[in-house]
Every structure is written in structure tokens, then in C-alpha cells.
PDB file of N, H, CA, C and O in Angstrom:
ATOM      1  N   UNK A   1       1.078  -1.003   0.053  1.00  0.00           N
ATOM      2  CA  UNK A   1      -0.228  -0.106  -0.095  1.00  0.00           C
ATOM      3  C   UNK A   1       0.460   0.920   0.026  1.00  0.00           C
ATOM      4  O   UNK A   1      -0.050   1.862  -0.581  1.00  0.00           O
ATOM      5  N   UNK A   2       2.009   1.331   0.876  1.00  0.00           N
ATOM      6  H   UNK A   2       2.424   0.566   1.369  1.00  0.00           H
ATOM      7  CA  UNK A   2       3.030   2.599   0.241  1.00  0.00           C
ATOM      8  C   UNK A   2       3.502   2.878  -0.883  1.00  0.00           C
ATOM      9  O   UNK A   2       3.745   3.947  -1.443  1.00  0.00           O
ATOM     10  N   UNK A   3       3.659   1.400  -1.282  1.00  0.00           N
ATOM     11  H   UNK A   3       3.462   0.531  -0.827  1.00  0.00           H
ATOM     12  CA  UNK A   3       4.274   1.798  -2.628  1.00  0.00           C
ATOM     13  C   UNK A   3       3.556   2.216  -3.801  1.00  0.00           C
ATOM     14  O   UNK A   3       3.948   2.727  -4.850  1.00  0.00           O
ATOM     15  N   UNK A   4       1.776   1.699  -3.157  1.00  0.00           N
ATOM     16  H   UNK A   4       1.458   1.284  -2.304  1.00  0.00           H
ATOM     17  CA  UNK A   4       0.633   2.442  -4.022  1.00  0.00           C
ATOM     18  C   UNK A   4       0.465   3.998  -3.976  1.00  0.00           C
ATOM     19  O   UNK A   4       0.209   4.729  -4.932  1.00  0.00           O
ATOM     20  N   UNK A   5       0.686   4.403  -2.498  1.00  0.00           N
ATOM     21  H   UNK A   5       0.894   3.809  -1.721  1.00  0.00           H
ATOM     22  CA  UNK A   5       0.400   5.480  -2.130  1.00  0.00           C
ATOM     23  C   UNK A   5       1.598   6.578  -2.925  1.00  0.00           C
ATOM     24  O   UNK A   5       1.314   7.707  -3.326  1.00  0.00           O
ATOM     25  N   UNK A   6       2.872   5.973  -3.020  1.00  0.00           N
ATOM     26  H   UNK A   6       3.102   5.056  -2.695  1.00  0.00           H
ATOM     27  CA  UNK A   6       4.189   6.669  -3.561  1.00  0.00           C
ATOM     28  C   UNK A   6       3.699   6.747  -5.029  1.00  0.00           C
ATOM     29  O   UNK A   6       3.150   7.799  -5.356  1.00  0.00           O
ATOM     30  N   UNK A   7       3.819   5.842  -5.885  1.00  0.00           N
ATOM     31  H   UNK A   7       4.265   4.987  -5.619  1.00  0.00           H
ATOM     32  CA  UNK A   7       3.403   5.879  -7.191  1.00  0.00           C
ATOM     33  C   UNK A   7       1.831   6.660  -7.785  1.00  0.00           C
ATOM     34  O   UNK A   7       1.614   6.944  -8.963  1.00  0.00           O
ATOM     35  N   UNK A   8       0.944   6.876  -6.713  1.00  0.00           N
ATOM     36  H   UNK A   8       1.120   6.646  -5.755  1.00  0.00           H
ATOM     37  CA  UNK A   8      -0.188   7.850  -7.280  1.00  0.00           C
ATOM     38  C   UNK A   8       0.392   8.932  -6.905  1.00  0.00           C
ATOM     39  O   UNK A   8      -0.005   9.793  -7.691  1.00  0.00           O
ATOM     40  N   UNK A   9       1.234   9.485  -6.022  1.00  0.00           N
ATOM     41  H   UNK A   9       1.557   8.786  -5.384  1.00  0.00           H
ATOM     42  CA  UNK A   9       1.772  10.751  -6.105  1.00  0.00           C
ATOM     43  C   UNK A   9       2.962  11.035  -7.462  1.00  0.00           C
ATOM     44  O   UNK A   9       3.150  12.141  -7.969  1.00  0.00           O
ATOM     45  N   UNK A  10       3.464  10.129  -7.750  1.00  0.00           N
ATOM     46  H   UNK A  10       3.312   9.231  -7.338  1.00  0.00           H
ATOM     47  CA  UNK A  10       5.053  10.360  -8.488  1.00  0.00           C
ATOM     48  C   UNK A  10       3.992  11.130 -10.003  1.00  0.00           C
ATOM     49  O   UNK A  10       3.871  12.240 -10.520  1.00  0.00           O
ATOM     50  N   UNK A  11       3.197   9.190 -10.289  1.00  0.00           N
ATOM     51  H   UNK A  11       3.295   8.288  -9.869  1.00  0.00           H
ATOM     52  CA  UNK A  11       2.103   9.476 -11.957  1.00  0.00           C
ATOM     53  C   UNK A  11       0.970  10.246 -11.920  1.00  0.00           C
ATOM     54  O   UNK A  11       0.369  10.785 -12.849  1.00  0.00           O
ATOM     55  N   UNK A  12       0.682  10.235 -10.409  1.00  0.00           N
ATOM     56  H   UNK A  12       1.171   9.797  -9.655  1.00  0.00           H
ATOM     57  CA  UNK A  12      -0.856  11.067 -10.278  1.00  0.00           C
ATOM     58  C   UNK A  12      -1.946  10.235 -10.788  1.00  0.00           C
ATOM     59  O   UNK A  12      -2.974  10.707 -11.273  1.00  0.00           O
ATOM     60  N   UNK A  13      -1.720   9.092 -10.679  1.00  0.00           N
ATOM     61  H   UNK A  13      -0.885   8.708 -10.286  1.00  0.00           H
ATOM     62  CA  UNK A  13      -2.963   7.915 -10.579  1.00  0.00           C
ATOM     63  C   UNK A  13      -3.718   8.269 -10.140  1.00  0.00           C
ATOM     64  O   UNK A  13      -3.620   9.336  -9.535  1.00  0.00           O
ATOM     65  N   UNK A  14      -5.081   7.470 -10.206  1.00  0.00           N
ATOM     66  H   UNK A  14      -5.161   6.603 -10.698  1.00  0.00           H
ATOM     67  CA  UNK A  14      -6.220   8.639  -9.669  1.00  0.00           C
ATOM     68  C   UNK A  14      -6.250   7.320  -7.880  1.00  0.00           C
ATOM     69  O   UNK A  14      -5.693   6.233  -7.728  1.00  0.00           O
ATOM     70  N   UNK A  15      -6.956   7.956  -7.106  1.00  0.00           N
ATOM     71  H   UNK A  15      -7.409   8.839  -7.229  1.00  0.00           H
ATOM     72  CA  UNK A  15      -6.639   7.631  -5.973  1.00  0.00           C
ATOM     73  C   UNK A  15      -7.594   5.957  -5.645  1.00  0.00           C
ATOM     74  O   UNK A  15      -7.568   5.185  -4.687  1.00  0.00           O
ATOM     75  N   UNK A  16      -7.941   5.953  -6.237  1.00  0.00           N
ATOM     76  H   UNK A  16      -7.962   6.581  -7.015  1.00  0.00           H
ATOM     77  CA  UNK A  16      -9.661   4.733  -6.540  1.00  0.00           C
ATOM     78  C   UNK A  16      -8.650   3.390  -7.154  1.00  0.00           C
ATOM     79  O   UNK A  16      -9.165   2.303  -7.419  1.00  0.00           O
ATOM     80  N   UNK A  17      -7.483   3.595  -7.291  1.00  0.00           N
ATOM     81  H   UNK A  17      -7.065   4.478  -7.076  1.00  0.00           H
ATOM     82  CA  UNK A  17      -6.926   2.526  -8.254  1.00  0.00           C
ATOM     83  C   UNK A  17      -6.615   1.458  -6.963  1.00  0.00           C
ATOM     84  O   UNK A  17      -6.695   1.852  -5.800  1.00  0.00           O
ATOM     85  N   UNK A  18      -6.372   0.528  -7.195  1.00  0.00           N
ATOM     86  H   UNK A  18      -6.307   0.208  -8.140  1.00  0.00           H
ATOM     87  CA  UNK A  18      -6.045  -0.619  -5.688  1.00  0.00           C
ATOM     88  C   UNK A  18      -4.807  -1.796  -6.463  1.00  0.00           C
ATOM     89  O   UNK A  18      -4.866  -2.483  -7.482  1.00  0.00           O
ATOM     90  N   UNK A  19      -4.127  -1.670  -5.793  1.00  0.00           N
ATOM     91  H   UNK A  19      -4.080  -1.111  -4.965  1.00  0.00           H
ATOM     92  CA  UNK A  19      -3.339  -2.635  -6.282  1.00  0.00           C
ATOM     93  C   UNK A  19      -3.753  -3.825  -5.979  1.00  0.00           C
ATOM     94  O   UNK A  19      -4.110  -4.175  -4.854  1.00  0.00           O
ATOM     95  N   UNK A  20      -3.728  -4.429  -6.854  1.00  0.00           N
ATOM     96  H   UNK A  20      -3.438  -4.144  -7.768  1.00  0.00           H
ATOM     97  CA  UNK A  20      -4.413  -6.113  -7.314  1.00  0.00           C
ATOM     98  C   UNK A  20      -3.018  -7.340  -8.144  1.00  0.00           C
ATOM     99  O   UNK A  20      -2.002  -6.877  -8.664  1.00  0.00           O
ATOM    100  N   UNK A  21      -3.286  -8.699  -8.085  1.00  0.00           N
ATOM    101  H   UNK A  21      -4.111  -9.075  -7.663  1.00  0.00           H
ATOM    102  CA  UNK A  21      -2.976  -9.476  -8.447  1.00  0.00           C
ATOM    103  C   UNK A  21      -4.451 -10.049  -9.511  1.00  0.00           C
ATOM    104  O   UNK A  21      -5.534 -10.533  -9.183  1.00  0.00           O
ATOM    105  N   UNK A  22      -3.922  -9.756 -10.702  1.00  0.00           N
ATOM    106  H   UNK A  22      -3.041  -9.363 -10.968  1.00  0.00           H
ATOM    107  CA  UNK A  22      -4.836 -10.997 -11.895  1.00  0.00           C
ATOM    108  C   UNK A  22      -4.017 -12.234 -11.255  1.00  0.00           C
ATOM    109  O   UNK A  22      -2.884 -12.380 -10.798  1.00  0.00           O
ATOM    110  N   UNK A  23      -5.585 -13.366 -11.523  1.00  0.00           N
ATOM    111  H   UNK A  23      -6.506 -13.247 -11.894  1.00  0.00           H
ATOM    112  CA  UNK A  23      -5.179 -14.534 -11.697  1.00  0.00           C
ATOM    113  C   UNK A  23      -5.891 -15.267 -12.918  1.00  0.00           C
ATOM    114  O   UNK A  23      -5.659 -16.417 -13.293  1.00  0.00           O
ATOM    115  N   UNK A  24      -6.844 -14.330 -13.485  1.00  0.00           N
ATOM    116  H   UNK A  24      -7.032 -13.396 -13.180  1.00  0.00           H
ATOM    117  CA  UNK A  24      -7.619 -14.888 -14.705  1.00  0.00           C
ATOM    118  C   UNK A  24      -7.872 -13.351 -15.496  1.00  0.00           C
ATOM    119  O   UNK A  24      -8.185 -12.254 -15.033  1.00  0.00           O
ATOM    120  N   UNK A  25      -7.533 -13.894 -17.155  1.00  0.00           N
ATOM    121  H   UNK A  25      -7.279 -14.785 -17.531  1.00  0.00           H
ATOM    122  CA  UNK A  25      -7.775 -13.213 -17.588  1.00  0.00           C
ATOM    123  C   UNK A  25      -8.857 -13.541 -18.808  1.00  0.00           C
ATOM    124  O   UNK A  25      -8.992 -14.721 -19.130  1.00  0.00           O
ATOM    125  N   UNK A  26      -9.600 -12.555 -19.464  1.00  0.00           N
ATOM    126  H   UNK A  26      -9.490 -11.597 -19.202  1.00  0.00           H
ATOM    127  CA  UNK A  26     -10.788 -12.963 -20.581  1.00  0.00           C
ATOM    128  C   UNK A  26     -12.231 -12.325 -20.477  1.00  0.00           C
ATOM    129  O   UNK A  26     -12.592 -11.787 -19.430  1.00  0.00           O
ATOM    130  N   UNK A  27     -12.837 -12.380 -21.306  1.00  0.00           N
ATOM    131  H   UNK A  27     -12.544 -12.816 -22.157  1.00  0.00           H
ATOM    132  CA  UNK A  27     -14.261 -11.455 -21.281  1.00  0.00           C
ATOM    133  C   UNK A  27     -15.301 -12.653 -20.682  1.00  0.00           C
ATOM    134  O   UNK A  27     -16.021 -13.376 -21.372  1.00  0.00           O
ATOM    135  N   UNK A  28     -15.236 -12.657 -19.907  1.00  0.00           N
ATOM    136  H   UNK A  28     -14.651 -12.071 -19.347  1.00  0.00           H
ATOM    137  CA  UNK A  28     -16.485 -13.767 -18.937  1.00  0.00           C
ATOM    138  C   UNK A  28     -17.755 -12.590 -18.158  1.00  0.00           C
ATOM    139  O   UNK A  28     -17.667 -11.493 -17.606  1.00  0.00           O
ATOM    140  N   UNK A  29     -18.896 -13.537 -18.488  1.00  0.00           N
ATOM    141  H   UNK A  29     -18.967 -14.429 -18.937  1.00  0.00           H
ATOM    142  CA  UNK A  29     -20.000 -12.939 -18.138  1.00  0.00           C
ATOM    143  C   UNK A  29     -19.860 -12.402 -16.169  1.00  0.00           C
ATOM    144  O   UNK A  29     -19.245 -13.085 -15.349  1.00  0.00           O
ATOM    145  N   UNK A  30     -20.428 -11.372 -15.902  1.00  0.00           N
ATOM    146  H   UNK A  30     -20.928 -10.817 -16.567  1.00  0.00           H
ATOM    147  CA  UNK A  30     -20.495 -11.293 -14.741  1.00  0.00           C
ATOM    148  C   UNK A  30     -21.118 -12.857 -14.047  1.00  0.00           C
ATOM    149  O   UNK A  30     -20.576 -13.208 -12.999  1.00  0.00           O
ATOM    150  N   UNK A  31     -21.862 -13.468 -14.432  1.00  0.00           N
ATOM    151  H   UNK A  31     -22.302 -13.183 -15.283  1.00  0.00           H
ATOM    152  CA  UNK A  31     -22.529 -13.973 -13.620  1.00  0.00           C
ATOM    153  C   UNK A  31     -21.064 -15.233 -13.849  1.00  0.00           C
ATOM    154  O   UNK A  31     -20.807 -15.563 -12.692  1.00  0.00           O
ATOM    155  N   UNK A  32     -20.450 -15.715 -14.447  1.00  0.00           N
ATOM    156  H   UNK A  32     -20.659 -15.447 -15.387  1.00  0.00           H
ATOM    157  CA  UNK A  32     -19.290 -16.855 -14.127  1.00  0.00           C
ATOM    158  C   UNK A  32     -18.446 -16.171 -13.444  1.00  0.00           C
ATOM    159  O   UNK A  32     -18.022 -16.744 -12.440  1.00  0.00           O
ATOM    160  N   UNK A  33     -17.824 -14.513 -13.775  1.00  0.00           N
ATOM    161  H   UNK A  33     -18.168 -14.048 -14.591  1.00  0.00           H
ATOM    162  CA  UNK A  33     -17.713 -14.182 -12.677  1.00  0.00           C
ATOM    163  C   UNK A  33     -17.349 -13.981 -11.163  1.00  0.00           C
ATOM    164  O   UNK A  33     -16.338 -13.857 -10.473  1.00  0.00           O
ATOM    165  N   UNK A  34     -18.867 -14.017 -10.999  1.00  0.00           N
ATOM    166  H   UNK A  34     -19.689 -14.118 -11.560  1.00  0.00           H
ATOM    167  CA  UNK A  34     -19.451 -13.907  -9.357  1.00  0.00           C
ATOM    168  C   UNK A  34     -18.882 -15.267  -8.960  1.00  0.00           C
ATOM    169  O   UNK A  34     -17.841 -15.288  -8.303  1.00  0.00           O
ATOM    170  N   UNK A  35     -19.582 -16.582  -9.366  1.00  0.00           N
ATOM    171  H   UNK A  35     -20.428 -16.564  -9.899  1.00  0.00           H
ATOM    172  CA  UNK A  35     -19.200 -17.356  -9.536  1.00  0.00           C
ATOM    173  C   UNK A  35     -18.034 -18.658  -8.657  1.00  0.00           C
ATOM    174  O   UNK A  35     -18.011 -19.642  -7.918  1.00  0.00           O
ATOM    175  N   UNK A  36     -17.121 -17.590  -9.537  1.00  0.00           N
ATOM    176  H   UNK A  36     -17.139 -16.791 -10.137  1.00  0.00           H
ATOM    177  CA  UNK A  36     -15.529 -18.072  -9.501  1.00  0.00           C
ATOM    178  C   UNK A  36     -15.300 -17.401  -8.115  1.00  0.00           C
ATOM    179  O   UNK A  36     -15.147 -17.762  -6.948  1.00  0.00           O
ATOM    180  N   UNK A  37     -15.337 -16.565  -8.631  1.00  0.00           N
ATOM    181  H   UNK A  37     -15.460 -16.272  -9.579  1.00  0.00           H
ATOM    182  CA  UNK A  37     -15.151 -15.404  -7.235  1.00  0.00           C
ATOM    183  C   UNK A  37     -15.624 -16.407  -5.737  1.00  0.00           C
ATOM    184  O   UNK A  37     -14.853 -16.459  -4.779  1.00  0.00           O
ATOM    185  N   UNK A  38     -16.625 -16.957  -5.735  1.00  0.00           N
ATOM    186  H   UNK A  38     -17.251 -16.914  -6.514  1.00  0.00           H
ATOM    187  CA  UNK A  38     -17.000 -17.124  -4.662  1.00  0.00           C
ATOM    188  C   UNK A  38     -16.161 -18.740  -4.197  1.00  0.00           C
ATOM    189  O   UNK A  38     -15.707 -18.962  -3.075  1.00  0.00           O
ATOM    190  N   UNK A  39     -16.121 -19.723  -5.384  1.00  0.00           N
ATOM    191  H   UNK A  39     -16.489 -19.542  -6.296  1.00  0.00           H
ATOM    192  CA  UNK A  39     -15.830 -20.883  -4.980  1.00  0.00           C
ATOM    193  C   UNK A  39     -13.936 -20.744  -4.922  1.00  0.00           C
ATOM    194  O   UNK A  39     -13.169 -21.660  -4.626  1.00  0.00           O
ATOM    195  N   UNK A  40     -13.663 -19.714  -5.197  1.00  0.00           N
ATOM    196  H   UNK A  40     -14.286 -18.970  -5.437  1.00  0.00           H
ATOM    197  CA  UNK A  40     -11.859 -19.312  -4.769  1.00  0.00           C
ATOM    198  C   UNK A  40     -11.792 -18.905  -3.568  1.00  0.00           C
ATOM    199  O   UNK A  40     -11.165 -19.534  -2.715  1.00  0.00           O
ATOM    200  N   UNK A  41     -12.507 -17.650  -3.290  1.00  0.00           N
ATOM    201  H   UNK A  41     -13.016 -17.140  -3.983  1.00  0.00           H
ATOM    202  CA  UNK A  41     -12.715 -16.934  -1.773  1.00  0.00           C
ATOM    203  C   UNK A  41     -11.593 -16.221  -1.656  1.00  0.00           C
ATOM    204  O   UNK A  41     -11.010 -15.493  -2.459  1.00  0.00           O
ATOM    205  N   UNK A  42     -11.254 -16.672  -0.009  1.00  0.00           N
ATOM    206  H   UNK A  42     -11.728 -17.264   0.643  1.00  0.00           H
ATOM    207  CA  UNK A  42     -10.205 -15.726   0.008  1.00  0.00           C
ATOM    208  C   UNK A  42      -8.950 -17.077   0.488  1.00  0.00           C
ATOM    209  O   UNK A  42      -9.014 -17.996   1.304  1.00  0.00           O
ATOM    210  N   UNK A  43      -7.673 -16.538  -0.650  1.00  0.00           N
ATOM    211  H   UNK A  43      -7.620 -15.791  -1.313  1.00  0.00           H
ATOM    212  CA  UNK A  43      -6.726 -18.176  -1.034  1.00  0.00           C
ATOM    213  C   UNK A  43      -6.106 -17.570   0.225  1.00  0.00           C
ATOM    214  O   UNK A  43      -4.971 -17.443  -0.233  1.00  0.00           O
ATOM    215  N   UNK A  44      -6.019 -17.139   1.376  1.00  0.00           N
ATOM    216  H   UNK A  44      -6.941 -17.242   1.748  1.00  0.00           H
ATOM    217  CA  UNK A  44      -5.197 -17.041   2.236  1.00  0.00           C
ATOM    218  C   UNK A  44      -3.999 -17.303   1.850  1.00  0.00           C
ATOM    219  O   UNK A  44      -3.505 -18.418   2.013  1.00  0.00           O
ATOM    220  N   UNK A  45      -3.441 -16.421   1.350  1.00  0.00           N
ATOM    221  H   UNK A  45      -3.843 -15.515   1.218  1.00  0.00           H
ATOM    222  CA  UNK A  45      -2.030 -16.655   0.833  1.00  0.00           C
ATOM    223  C   UNK A  45      -1.221 -15.781   0.780  1.00  0.00           C
ATOM    224  O   UNK A  45      -1.738 -14.762   0.320  1.00  0.00           O
ATOM    225  N   UNK A  46       0.439 -15.589   1.171  1.00  0.00           N
ATOM    226  H   UNK A  46       0.858 -16.417   1.545  1.00  0.00           H
ATOM    227  CA  UNK A  46       0.999 -14.187   1.501  1.00  0.00           C
ATOM    228  C   UNK A  46       2.428 -14.823   0.909  1.00  0.00           C
ATOM    229  O   UNK A  46       2.842 -15.981   0.855  1.00  0.00           O
ATOM    230  N   UNK A  47       3.038 -13.444   0.457  1.00  0.00           N
ATOM    231  H   UNK A  47       2.702 -12.503   0.501  1.00  0.00           H
ATOM    232  CA  UNK A  47       4.281 -13.655  -0.479  1.00  0.00           C
ATOM    233  C   UNK A  47       5.200 -11.917  -0.399  1.00  0.00           C
ATOM    234  O   UNK A  47       4.601 -10.847  -0.294  1.00  0.00           O
ATOM    235  N   UNK A  48       6.995 -12.097  -0.498  1.00  0.00           N
ATOM    236  H   UNK A  48       7.482 -12.966  -0.583  1.00  0.00           H
ATOM    237  CA  UNK A  48       7.014 -11.169  -0.213  1.00  0.00           C
ATOM    238  C   UNK A  48       7.297 -10.936  -2.262  1.00  0.00           C
ATOM    239  O   UNK A  48       7.282 -11.701  -3.226  1.00  0.00           O
ATOM    240  N   UNK A  49       7.495  -9.634  -2.081  1.00  0.00           N
ATOM    241  H   UNK A  49       7.507  -9.012  -1.298  1.00  0.00           H
ATOM    242  CA  UNK A  49       7.911  -8.983  -3.502  1.00  0.00           C
ATOM    243  C   UNK A  49       8.982  -8.604  -4.031  1.00  0.00           C
ATOM    244  O   UNK A  49       8.754  -7.422  -4.289  1.00  0.00           O
ATOM    245  N   UNK A  50      10.195  -8.876  -4.423  1.00  0.00           N
ATOM    246  H   UNK A  50      10.380  -9.836  -4.214  1.00  0.00           H
ATOM    247  CA  UNK A  50      11.336  -8.957  -4.212  1.00  0.00           C
ATOM    248  C   UNK A  50      11.479  -7.816  -5.690  1.00  0.00           C
ATOM    249  O   UNK A  50      12.424  -7.028  -5.718  1.00  0.00           O
ATOM    250  N   UNK A  51      10.587  -7.844  -6.694  1.00  0.00           N
ATOM    251  H   UNK A  51       9.820  -8.484  -6.672  1.00  0.00           H
ATOM    252  CA  UNK A  51      10.536  -7.041  -7.921  1.00  0.00           C
ATOM    253  C   UNK A  51       9.423  -6.979  -8.565  1.00  0.00           C
ATOM    254  O   UNK A  51       8.695  -7.930  -8.852  1.00  0.00           O
ATOM    255  N   UNK A  52       9.180  -5.287  -8.931  1.00  0.00           N
ATOM    256  H   UNK A  52       9.771  -4.515  -8.698  1.00  0.00           H
ATOM    257  CA  UNK A  52       8.288  -5.132  -9.095  1.00  0.00           C
ATOM    258  C   UNK A  52       8.030  -4.715 -11.252  1.00  0.00           C
ATOM    259  O   UNK A  52       8.619  -3.743 -11.723  1.00  0.00           O
ATOM    260  N   UNK A  53       7.409  -5.338 -11.883  1.00  0.00           N
ATOM    261  H   UNK A  53       6.931  -6.128 -11.501  1.00  0.00           H
ATOM    262  CA  UNK A  53       7.609  -4.971 -13.383  1.00  0.00           C
ATOM    263  C   UNK A  53       6.524  -3.642 -14.162  1.00  0.00           C
ATOM    264  O   UNK A  53       5.345  -3.884 -14.419  1.00  0.00           O
ATOM    265  N   UNK A  54       6.903  -2.835 -14.334  1.00  0.00           N
ATOM    266  H   UNK A  54       7.861  -2.639 -14.124  1.00  0.00           H
ATOM    267  CA  UNK A  54       6.637  -1.975 -15.349  1.00  0.00           C
ATOM    268  C   UNK A  54       6.009  -2.263 -16.520  1.00  0.00           C
ATOM    269  O   UNK A  54       6.835  -2.607 -17.365  1.00  0.00           O
ATOM    270  N   UNK A  55       4.655  -2.265 -17.006  1.00  0.00           N
ATOM    271  H   UNK A  55       3.984  -1.985 -16.319  1.00  0.00           H
ATOM    272  CA  UNK A  55       4.025  -2.825 -18.271  1.00  0.00           C
ATOM    273  C   UNK A  55       3.051  -1.643 -19.118  1.00  0.00           C
ATOM    274  O   UNK A  55       2.159  -0.927 -18.662  1.00  0.00           O
ATOM    275  N   UNK A  56       3.541  -1.728 -20.398  1.00  0.00           N
ATOM    276  H   UNK A  56       4.265  -2.309 -20.768  1.00  0.00           H
ATOM    277  CA  UNK A  56       2.643  -0.789 -20.832  1.00  0.00           C
ATOM    278  C   UNK A  56       1.154  -1.677 -21.389  1.00  0.00           C
ATOM    279  O   UNK A  56       1.226  -2.645 -22.146  1.00  0.00           O
ATOM    280  N   UNK A  57       0.137  -1.246 -20.963  1.00  0.00           N
ATOM    281  H   UNK A  57       0.078  -0.460 -20.348  1.00  0.00           H
ATOM    282  CA  UNK A  57      -1.191  -1.882 -21.090  1.00  0.00           C
ATOM    283  C   UNK A  57      -1.694  -1.676 -22.589  1.00  0.00           C
ATOM    284  O   UNK A  57      -2.797  -2.036 -23.000  1.00  0.00           O
ATOM    285  N   UNK A  58      -0.927  -1.178 -23.171  1.00  0.00           N
ATOM    286  H   UNK A  58      -0.031  -0.885 -22.837  1.00  0.00           H
ATOM    287  CA  UNK A  58      -2.188  -0.094 -24.166  1.00  0.00           C
ATOM    288  C   UNK A  58      -2.509  -1.510 -25.399  1.00  0.00           C
ATOM    289  O   UNK A  58      -1.811  -2.476 -25.709  1.00  0.00           O
ATOM    290  N   UNK A  59      -3.996  -1.019 -25.896  1.00  0.00           N
ATOM    291  H   UNK A  59      -4.563  -0.234 -25.645  1.00  0.00           H
ATOM    292  CA  UNK A  59      -4.114  -2.207 -26.705  1.00  0.00           C
ATOM    293  C   UNK A  59      -5.090  -3.562 -26.105  1.00  0.00           C
ATOM    294  O   UNK A  59      -5.856  -3.793 -25.170  1.00  0.00           O
ATOM    295  N   UNK A  60      -4.670  -4.071 -26.972  1.00  0.00           N
ATOM    296  H   UNK A  60      -4.047  -3.884 -27.731  1.00  0.00           H
ATOM    297  CA  UNK A  60      -5.377  -5.682 -26.628  1.00  0.00           C
ATOM    298  C   UNK A  60      -4.057  -6.362 -25.967  1.00  0.00           C
ATOM    299  O   UNK A  60      -2.925  -6.009 -26.297  1.00  0.00           O
ATOM    300  N   UNK A  61      -4.305  -7.340 -25.032  1.00  0.00           N
ATOM    301  H   UNK A  61      -5.224  -7.627 -24.764  1.00  0.00           H
ATOM    302  CA  UNK A  61      -3.413  -8.277 -23.911  1.00  0.00           C
ATOM    303  C   UNK A  61      -2.036  -8.498 -24.832  1.00  0.00           C
ATOM    304  O   UNK A  61      -0.951  -7.927 -24.939  1.00  0.00           O
ATOM    305  N   UNK A  62      -2.526  -9.352 -25.279  1.00  0.00           N
ATOM    306  H   UNK A  62      -3.408  -9.816 -25.192  1.00  0.00           H
ATOM    307  CA  UNK A  62      -1.457  -9.454 -27.117  1.00  0.00           C
ATOM    308  C   UNK A  62      -0.403  -8.789 -27.147  1.00  0.00           C
ATOM    309  O   UNK A  62       0.756  -9.205 -27.154  1.00  0.00           O
ATOM    310  N   UNK A  63      -0.843  -7.584 -27.169  1.00  0.00           N
ATOM    311  H   UNK A  63      -1.785  -7.246 -27.163  1.00  0.00           H
ATOM    312  CA  UNK A  63       0.179  -6.194 -27.490  1.00  0.00           C
ATOM    313  C   UNK A  63       0.820  -5.576 -26.284  1.00  0.00           C
ATOM    314  O   UNK A  63       1.329  -4.468 -26.450  1.00  0.00           O
ATOM    315  N   UNK A  64       0.874  -6.124 -25.092  1.00  0.00           N
ATOM    316  H   UNK A  64       0.461  -7.024 -24.957  1.00  0.00           H
ATOM    317  CA  UNK A  64       0.707  -5.651 -23.308  1.00  0.00           C
ATOM    318  C   UNK A  64       2.411  -6.065 -24.049  1.00  0.00           C
ATOM    319  O   UNK A  64       2.488  -6.684 -25.111  1.00  0.00           O
ATOM    320  N   UNK A  65       3.775  -5.554 -23.201  1.00  0.00           N
ATOM    321  H   UNK A  65       3.712  -5.051 -22.338  1.00  0.00           H
ATOM    322  CA  UNK A  65       4.980  -5.471 -22.868  1.00  0.00           C
ATOM    323  C   UNK A  65       5.645  -5.082 -21.363  1.00  0.00           C
ATOM    324  O   UNK A  65       5.072  -4.376 -20.534  1.00  0.00           O
ATOM    325  N   UNK A  66       6.761  -5.594 -21.220  1.00  0.00           N
ATOM    326  H   UNK A  66       7.226  -6.167 -21.894  1.00  0.00           H
ATOM    327  CA  UNK A  66       7.121  -5.135 -19.903  1.00  0.00           C
ATOM    328  C   UNK A  66       8.053  -4.262 -20.577  1.00  0.00           C
ATOM    329  O   UNK A  66       8.769  -4.665 -21.494  1.00  0.00           O
ATOM    330  N   UNK A  67       8.063  -2.858 -20.069  1.00  0.00           N
ATOM    331  H   UNK A  67       7.482  -2.530 -19.325  1.00  0.00           H
ATOM    332  CA  UNK A  67       9.324  -1.775 -20.036  1.00  0.00           C
ATOM    333  C   UNK A  67       9.991  -2.132 -19.229  1.00  0.00           C
ATOM    334  O   UNK A  67      10.824  -2.870 -19.756  1.00  0.00           O
ATOM    335  N   UNK A  68      10.249  -2.018 -17.582  1.00  0.00           N
ATOM    336  H   UNK A  68       9.572  -1.419 -17.154  1.00  0.00           H
ATOM    337  CA  UNK A  68      11.635  -2.523 -17.317  1.00  0.00           C
ATOM    338  C   UNK A  68      11.064  -2.871 -15.782  1.00  0.00           C
ATOM    339  O   UNK A  68      10.087  -2.397 -15.202  1.00  0.00           O
ATOM    340  N   UNK A  69      12.019  -3.859 -15.345  1.00  0.00           N
ATOM    341  H   UNK A  69      12.812  -4.244 -15.816  1.00  0.00           H
ATOM    342  CA  UNK A  69      11.659  -4.373 -14.017  1.00  0.00           C
ATOM    343  C   UNK A  69      12.091  -3.620 -12.605  1.00  0.00           C
ATOM    344  O   UNK A  69      12.888  -2.818 -13.092  1.00  0.00           O
ATOM    345  N   UNK A  70      12.103  -3.365 -11.323  1.00  0.00           N
ATOM    346  H   UNK A  70      11.456  -4.016 -10.928  1.00  0.00           H
ATOM    347  CA  UNK A  70      12.475  -2.318 -10.273  1.00  0.00           C
ATOM    348  C   UNK A  70      12.567  -3.445  -9.410  1.00  0.00           C
ATOM    349  O   UNK A  70      11.588  -4.159  -9.189  1.00  0.00           O
ATOM    350  N   UNK A  71      14.220  -3.741  -8.674  1.00  0.00           N
ATOM    351  H   UNK A  71      15.015  -3.161  -8.853  1.00  0.00           H
ATOM    352  CA  UNK A  71      14.250  -4.956  -7.802  1.00  0.00           C
ATOM    353  C   UNK A  71      13.962  -3.817  -6.736  1.00  0.00           C
ATOM    354  O   UNK A  71      14.199  -2.628  -6.949  1.00  0.00           O
ATOM    355  N   UNK A  72      13.299  -4.440  -5.293  1.00  0.00           N
ATOM    356  H   UNK A  72      13.106  -5.406  -5.120  1.00  0.00           H
ATOM    357  CA  UNK A  72      12.962  -3.994  -3.949  1.00  0.00           C
ATOM    358  C   UNK A  72      13.641  -4.248  -3.596  1.00  0.00           C
ATOM    359  O   UNK A  72      14.224  -5.103  -4.261  1.00  0.00           O
ATOM    360  N   UNK A  73      14.452  -3.784  -2.008  1.00  0.00           N
ATOM    361  H   UNK A  73      13.978  -3.089  -1.467  1.00  0.00           H
ATOM    362  CA  UNK A  73      14.991  -3.791  -1.118  1.00  0.00           C
ATOM    363  C   UNK A  73      15.046  -4.156  -0.426  1.00  0.00           C
ATOM    364  O   UNK A  73      15.900  -3.807   0.390  1.00  0.00           O
TER     365      UNK A  73
END
């Protein structure tokens, strides 16, 4: 959350942005999304982030690309 706050200040991202980890991509009806979320629930997972990747996400997913990786200390 601290990294998110700093990023918002630096790049002027809207405050409504919430950092997240996407586990599923695709065009799914809302009903299917809700079923998946209910089945998965809170996965209770934790992990240490050692690196953050900056990606260009313009256009279709197939056109996304990594701009740079940043190591965290």
C-alpha cells in the first residue's frame, strides 16, 4: 500500500486505483466471474515481493509488454 501511495503521488494515478494480482484474464459474463470468486474465496496466501515490473497495457492483452523491472530492497 505504501508503494501504491508513492506511485499515485509520482504518476498522478487516481486514488481509486487498488493494487491487485490478476489470476484470470478473459471476457467472462458477470455471473461466471461471481461464481469463480465465490468458489475461490480468500486464498489466504502471502508472499514477498522482490521485484516490480512496469508494463505498457495499451491495446489488446497480446500487445502488452514489459518496459522495465525494478528490484526492491
